[in-house]
mmCIF file of the C-alpha atoms, coordinates in Angstrom:
data_MODEL
# 
_entry.id   MODEL 
# 
loop_
_atom_site.group_PDB 
_atom_site.id 
_atom_site.type_symbol 
_atom_site.label_atom_id 
_atom_site.label_alt_id 
_atom_site.label_comp_id 
_atom_site.label_asym_id 
_atom_site.label_entity_id 
_atom_site.label_seq_id 
_atom_site.pdbx_PDB_ins_code 
_atom_site.Cartn_x 
_atom_site.Cartn_y 
_atom_site.Cartn_z 
_atom_site.occupancy 
_atom_site.B_iso_or_equiv 
_atom_site.pdbx_formal_charge 
_atom_site.auth_seq_id 
_atom_site.auth_comp_id 
_atom_site.auth_asym_id 
_atom_site.auth_atom_id 
_atom_site.pdbx_PDB_model_num 
ATOM 1   C CA . UNK A 1 1   ? -0.172 -0.010 -0.057  1.00 0.00 ? 1   UNK A CA 1 
ATOM 2   C CA . UNK A 1 2   ? 2.838  2.368  0.923   1.00 0.00 ? 2   UNK A CA 1 
ATOM 3   C CA . UNK A 1 3   ? 4.430  1.748  -2.405  1.00 0.00 ? 3   UNK A CA 1 
ATOM 4   C CA . UNK A 1 4   ? 1.469  2.474  -4.339  1.00 0.00 ? 4   UNK A CA 1 
ATOM 5   C CA . UNK A 1 5   ? 1.069  5.778  -2.673  1.00 0.00 ? 5   UNK A CA 1 
ATOM 6   C CA . UNK A 1 6   ? 4.732  6.566  -3.133  1.00 0.00 ? 6   UNK A CA 1 
ATOM 7   C CA . UNK A 1 7   ? 4.481  5.664  -6.919  1.00 0.00 ? 7   UNK A CA 1 
ATOM 8   C CA . UNK A 1 8   ? 1.286  7.698  -7.072  1.00 0.00 ? 8   UNK A CA 1 
ATOM 9   C CA . UNK A 1 9   ? 3.127  10.767 -5.317  1.00 0.00 ? 9   UNK A CA 1 
ATOM 10  C CA . UNK A 1 10  ? 6.305  10.530 -7.662  1.00 0.00 ? 10  UNK A CA 1 
ATOM 11  C CA . UNK A 1 11  ? 3.988  10.606 -10.896 1.00 0.00 ? 11  UNK A CA 1 
ATOM 12  C CA . UNK A 1 12  ? 2.206  13.640 -9.502  1.00 0.00 ? 12  UNK A CA 1 
ATOM 13  C CA . UNK A 1 13  ? 5.447  15.402 -8.715  1.00 0.00 ? 13  UNK A CA 1 
ATOM 14  C CA . UNK A 1 14  ? 6.583  14.489 -12.131 1.00 0.00 ? 14  UNK A CA 1 
ATOM 15  C CA . UNK A 1 15  ? 3.352  15.838 -13.987 1.00 0.00 ? 15  UNK A CA 1 
ATOM 16  C CA . UNK A 1 16  ? 3.596  19.304 -11.989 1.00 0.00 ? 16  UNK A CA 1 
ATOM 17  C CA . UNK A 1 17  ? 7.113  19.685 -12.872 1.00 0.00 ? 17  UNK A CA 1 
ATOM 18  C CA . UNK A 1 18  ? 6.245  18.966 -16.727 1.00 0.00 ? 18  UNK A CA 1 
ATOM 19  C CA . UNK A 1 19  ? 3.451  21.488 -16.499 1.00 0.00 ? 19  UNK A CA 1 
ATOM 20  C CA . UNK A 1 20  ? 5.442  24.031 -14.642 1.00 0.00 ? 20  UNK A CA 1 
ATOM 21  C CA . UNK A 1 21  ? 8.407  23.837 -17.100 1.00 0.00 ? 21  UNK A CA 1 
ATOM 22  C CA . UNK A 1 22  ? 6.006  23.898 -20.155 1.00 0.00 ? 22  UNK A CA 1 
ATOM 23  C CA . UNK A 1 23  ? 4.249  27.111 -18.928 1.00 0.00 ? 23  UNK A CA 1 
ATOM 24  C CA . UNK A 1 24  ? 7.663  28.813 -18.281 1.00 0.00 ? 24  UNK A CA 1 
ATOM 25  C CA . UNK A 1 25  ? 8.867  27.785 -21.881 1.00 0.00 ? 25  UNK A CA 1 
ATOM 26  C CA . UNK A 1 26  ? 5.412  28.999 -23.394 1.00 0.00 ? 26  UNK A CA 1 
ATOM 27  C CA . UNK A 1 27  ? 5.377  32.350 -21.713 1.00 0.00 ? 27  UNK A CA 1 
ATOM 28  C CA . UNK A 1 28  ? 9.161  33.030 -22.679 1.00 0.00 ? 28  UNK A CA 1 
ATOM 29  C CA . UNK A 1 29  ? 8.304  32.164 -26.216 1.00 0.00 ? 29  UNK A CA 1 
ATOM 30  C CA . UNK A 1 30  ? 5.317  34.634 -26.289 1.00 0.00 ? 30  UNK A CA 1 
ATOM 31  C CA . UNK A 1 31  ? 6.873  37.280 -24.205 1.00 0.00 ? 31  UNK A CA 1 
ATOM 32  C CA . UNK A 1 32  ? 10.275 37.667 -25.953 1.00 0.00 ? 32  UNK A CA 1 
ATOM 33  C CA . UNK A 1 33  ? 9.642  41.011 -27.877 1.00 0.00 ? 33  UNK A CA 1 
ATOM 34  C CA . UNK A 1 34  ? 12.927 40.655 -29.584 1.00 0.00 ? 34  UNK A CA 1 
ATOM 35  C CA . UNK A 1 35  ? 11.498 37.646 -31.821 1.00 0.00 ? 35  UNK A CA 1 
ATOM 36  C CA . UNK A 1 36  ? 10.674 38.934 -35.329 1.00 0.00 ? 36  UNK A CA 1 
ATOM 37  C CA . UNK A 1 37  ? 11.026 36.950 -38.645 1.00 0.00 ? 37  UNK A CA 1 
ATOM 38  C CA . UNK A 1 38  ? 13.978 38.067 -40.642 1.00 0.00 ? 38  UNK A CA 1 
ATOM 39  C CA . UNK A 1 39  ? 11.899 38.751 -43.482 1.00 0.00 ? 39  UNK A CA 1 
ATOM 40  C CA . UNK A 1 40  ? 9.796  40.933 -41.655 1.00 0.00 ? 40  UNK A CA 1 
ATOM 41  C CA . UNK A 1 41  ? 12.478 42.984 -40.332 1.00 0.00 ? 41  UNK A CA 1 
ATOM 42  C CA . UNK A 1 42  ? 14.070 43.031 -43.381 1.00 0.00 ? 42  UNK A CA 1 
ATOM 43  C CA . UNK A 1 43  ? 10.832 44.281 -45.013 1.00 0.00 ? 43  UNK A CA 1 
ATOM 44  C CA . UNK A 1 44  ? 10.797 47.018 -41.982 1.00 0.00 ? 44  UNK A CA 1 
ATOM 45  C CA . UNK A 1 45  ? 14.248 48.174 -42.732 1.00 0.00 ? 45  UNK A CA 1 
ATOM 46  C CA . UNK A 1 46  ? 13.649 48.386 -46.508 1.00 0.00 ? 46  UNK A CA 1 
ATOM 47  C CA . UNK A 1 47  ? 10.717 50.589 -45.861 1.00 0.00 ? 47  UNK A CA 1 
ATOM 48  C CA . UNK A 1 48  ? 12.484 52.986 -43.474 1.00 0.00 ? 48  UNK A CA 1 
ATOM 49  C CA . UNK A 1 49  ? 15.394 53.316 -45.844 1.00 0.00 ? 49  UNK A CA 1 
ATOM 50  C CA . UNK A 1 50  ? 13.062 54.123 -48.656 1.00 0.00 ? 50  UNK A CA 1 
ATOM 51  C CA . UNK A 1 51  ? 10.909 56.615 -46.483 1.00 0.00 ? 51  UNK A CA 1 
ATOM 52  C CA . UNK A 1 52  ? 14.117 58.309 -45.237 1.00 0.00 ? 52  UNK A CA 1 
ATOM 53  C CA . UNK A 1 53  ? 15.702 58.653 -48.603 1.00 0.00 ? 53  UNK A CA 1 
ATOM 54  C CA . UNK A 1 54  ? 12.601 59.917 -50.353 1.00 0.00 ? 54  UNK A CA 1 
ATOM 55  C CA . UNK A 1 55  ? 11.844 62.360 -47.580 1.00 0.00 ? 55  UNK A CA 1 
ATOM 56  C CA . UNK A 1 56  ? 15.418 63.665 -48.500 1.00 0.00 ? 56  UNK A CA 1 
ATOM 57  C CA . UNK A 1 57  ? 14.492 63.902 -52.218 1.00 0.00 ? 57  UNK A CA 1 
ATOM 58  C CA . UNK A 1 58  ? 16.576 60.876 -53.123 1.00 0.00 ? 58  UNK A CA 1 
ATOM 59  C CA . UNK A 1 59  ? 14.785 58.847 -55.961 1.00 0.00 ? 59  UNK A CA 1 
ATOM 60  C CA . UNK A 1 60  ? 15.716 55.312 -56.664 1.00 0.00 ? 60  UNK A CA 1 
ATOM 61  C CA . UNK A 1 61  ? 14.241 51.964 -57.760 1.00 0.00 ? 61  UNK A CA 1 
ATOM 62  C CA . UNK A 1 62  ? 14.617 48.784 -55.397 1.00 0.00 ? 62  UNK A CA 1 
ATOM 63  C CA . UNK A 1 63  ? 16.276 46.218 -57.653 1.00 0.00 ? 63  UNK A CA 1 
ATOM 64  C CA . UNK A 1 64  ? 16.344 43.686 -55.245 1.00 0.00 ? 64  UNK A CA 1 
ATOM 65  C CA . UNK A 1 65  ? 14.496 43.583 -51.660 1.00 0.00 ? 65  UNK A CA 1 
ATOM 66  C CA . UNK A 1 66  ? 16.456 43.810 -48.386 1.00 0.00 ? 66  UNK A CA 1 
ATOM 67  C CA . UNK A 1 67  ? 18.111 40.488 -47.374 1.00 0.00 ? 67  UNK A CA 1 
ATOM 68  C CA . UNK A 1 68  ? 19.279 40.092 -43.912 1.00 0.00 ? 68  UNK A CA 1 
ATOM 69  C CA . UNK A 1 69  ? 21.128 37.082 -42.242 1.00 0.00 ? 69  UNK A CA 1 
ATOM 70  C CA . UNK A 1 70  ? 21.167 37.057 -38.433 1.00 0.00 ? 70  UNK A CA 1 
ATOM 71  C CA . UNK A 1 71  ? 24.629 37.136 -36.703 1.00 0.00 ? 71  UNK A CA 1 
ATOM 72  C CA . UNK A 1 72  ? 23.523 36.790 -33.138 1.00 0.00 ? 72  UNK A CA 1 
ATOM 73  C CA . UNK A 1 73  ? 20.686 37.599 -30.870 1.00 0.00 ? 73  UNK A CA 1 
ATOM 74  C CA . UNK A 1 74  ? 20.029 41.092 -31.847 1.00 0.00 ? 74  UNK A CA 1 
ATOM 75  C CA . UNK A 1 75  ? 22.546 41.726 -34.824 1.00 0.00 ? 75  UNK A CA 1 
ATOM 76  C CA . UNK A 1 76  ? 21.772 41.049 -38.361 1.00 0.00 ? 76  UNK A CA 1 
ATOM 77  C CA . UNK A 1 77  ? 23.789 41.837 -41.649 1.00 0.00 ? 77  UNK A CA 1 
ATOM 78  C CA . UNK A 1 78  ? 22.392 42.425 -45.072 1.00 0.00 ? 78  UNK A CA 1 
ATOM 79  C CA . UNK A 1 79  ? 22.047 44.319 -48.151 1.00 0.00 ? 79  UNK A CA 1 
ATOM 80  C CA . UNK A 1 80  ? 19.511 45.811 -50.617 1.00 0.00 ? 80  UNK A CA 1 
ATOM 81  C CA . UNK A 1 81  ? 20.323 46.581 -54.148 1.00 0.00 ? 81  UNK A CA 1 
ATOM 82  C CA . UNK A 1 82  ? 18.846 49.605 -55.741 1.00 0.00 ? 82  UNK A CA 1 
ATOM 83  C CA . UNK A 1 83  ? 19.185 51.737 -59.080 1.00 0.00 ? 83  UNK A CA 1 
ATOM 84  C CA . UNK A 1 84  ? 20.195 55.272 -58.726 1.00 0.00 ? 84  UNK A CA 1 
ATOM 85  C CA . UNK A 1 85  ? 21.146 57.707 -61.345 1.00 0.00 ? 85  UNK A CA 1 
ATOM 86  C CA . UNK A 1 86  ? 21.429 54.906 -63.937 1.00 0.00 ? 86  UNK A CA 1 
ATOM 87  C CA . UNK A 1 87  ? 23.732 52.859 -61.488 1.00 0.00 ? 87  UNK A CA 1 
ATOM 88  C CA . UNK A 1 88  ? 23.250 49.584 -59.656 1.00 0.00 ? 88  UNK A CA 1 
ATOM 89  C CA . UNK A 1 89  ? 24.252 50.043 -56.125 1.00 0.00 ? 89  UNK A CA 1 
ATOM 90  C CA . UNK A 1 90  ? 24.468 47.476 -53.411 1.00 0.00 ? 90  UNK A CA 1 
ATOM 91  C CA . UNK A 1 91  ? 23.982 48.968 -49.998 1.00 0.00 ? 91  UNK A CA 1 
ATOM 92  C CA . UNK A 1 92  ? 25.344 46.765 -47.174 1.00 0.00 ? 92  UNK A CA 1 
ATOM 93  C CA . UNK A 1 93  ? 25.245 47.382 -43.419 1.00 0.00 ? 93  UNK A CA 1 
ATOM 94  C CA . UNK A 1 94  ? 24.265 46.102 -40.075 1.00 0.00 ? 94  UNK A CA 1 
ATOM 95  C CA . UNK A 1 95  ? 20.753 46.062 -38.361 1.00 0.00 ? 95  UNK A CA 1 
ATOM 96  C CA . UNK A 1 96  ? 20.277 46.215 -34.660 1.00 0.00 ? 96  UNK A CA 1 
ATOM 97  C CA . UNK A 1 97  ? 16.997 45.038 -33.319 1.00 0.00 ? 97  UNK A CA 1 
ATOM 98  C CA . UNK A 1 98  ? 16.135 45.005 -29.644 1.00 0.00 ? 98  UNK A CA 1 
ATOM 99  C CA . UNK A 1 99  ? 12.473 44.141 -29.831 1.00 0.00 ? 99  UNK A CA 1 
ATOM 100 C CA . UNK A 1 100 ? 11.222 47.940 -30.177 1.00 0.00 ? 100 UNK A CA 1 
ATOM 101 C CA . UNK A 1 101 ? 13.692 49.923 -31.950 1.00 0.00 ? 101 UNK A CA 1 
ATOM 102 C CA . UNK A 1 102 ? 15.579 49.271 -35.207 1.00 0.00 ? 102 UNK A CA 1 
ATOM 103 C CA . UNK A 1 103 ? 18.915 50.842 -36.099 1.00 0.00 ? 103 UNK A CA 1 
ATOM 104 C CA . UNK A 1 104 ? 20.371 50.391 -39.746 1.00 0.00 ? 104 UNK A CA 1 
ATOM 105 C CA . UNK A 1 105 ? 24.043 51.068 -39.997 1.00 0.00 ? 105 UNK A CA 1 
ATOM 106 C CA . UNK A 1 106 ? 24.954 51.202 -43.841 1.00 0.00 ? 106 UNK A CA 1 
ATOM 107 C CA . UNK A 1 107 ? 28.429 50.365 -44.819 1.00 0.00 ? 107 UNK A CA 1 
ATOM 108 C CA . UNK A 1 108 ? 29.124 54.292 -45.811 1.00 0.00 ? 108 UNK A CA 1 
ATOM 109 C CA . UNK A 1 109 ? 32.613 53.479 -47.233 1.00 0.00 ? 109 UNK A CA 1 
ATOM 110 C CA . UNK A 1 110 ? 31.087 50.924 -49.629 1.00 0.00 ? 110 UNK A CA 1 
ATOM 111 C CA . UNK A 1 111 ? 28.279 53.114 -50.618 1.00 0.00 ? 111 UNK A CA 1 
ATOM 112 C CA . UNK A 1 112 ? 30.472 56.017 -51.179 1.00 0.00 ? 112 UNK A CA 1 
ATOM 113 C CA . UNK A 1 113 ? 32.738 54.239 -53.439 1.00 0.00 ? 113 UNK A CA 1 
ATOM 114 C CA . UNK A 1 114 ? 29.863 52.841 -55.583 1.00 0.00 ? 114 UNK A CA 1 
ATOM 115 C CA . UNK A 1 115 ? 28.310 56.211 -55.848 1.00 0.00 ? 115 UNK A CA 1 
ATOM 116 C CA . UNK A 1 116 ? 31.504 58.131 -57.041 1.00 0.00 ? 116 UNK A CA 1 
ATOM 117 C CA . UNK A 1 117 ? 32.825 55.197 -59.126 1.00 0.00 ? 117 UNK A CA 1 
# 
């Protein structure tokens, strides 16, 4: 009789531990604000670049959409290809995303060399 109660108690403890761990994992998954698909982030960065440049009077055509590759938790490297004043220009850079703010840091040296080539 004691053996059955011990086994039942052990099973109950195991079930409770599994439920608690599951709840913790699920809450972390849904509450992590830094999780965003790479494609969605790339689209957002491309939209910001386009808006910012057009507000400054720069007209260009996007030839290839922004492509991002995740480097670590909140850092991505990427590029976008545009047509500007008859030249194909590849703008590469780094994106930092902390769950709320997006920071785009273009590789200005490469951009400068392509613009004045």
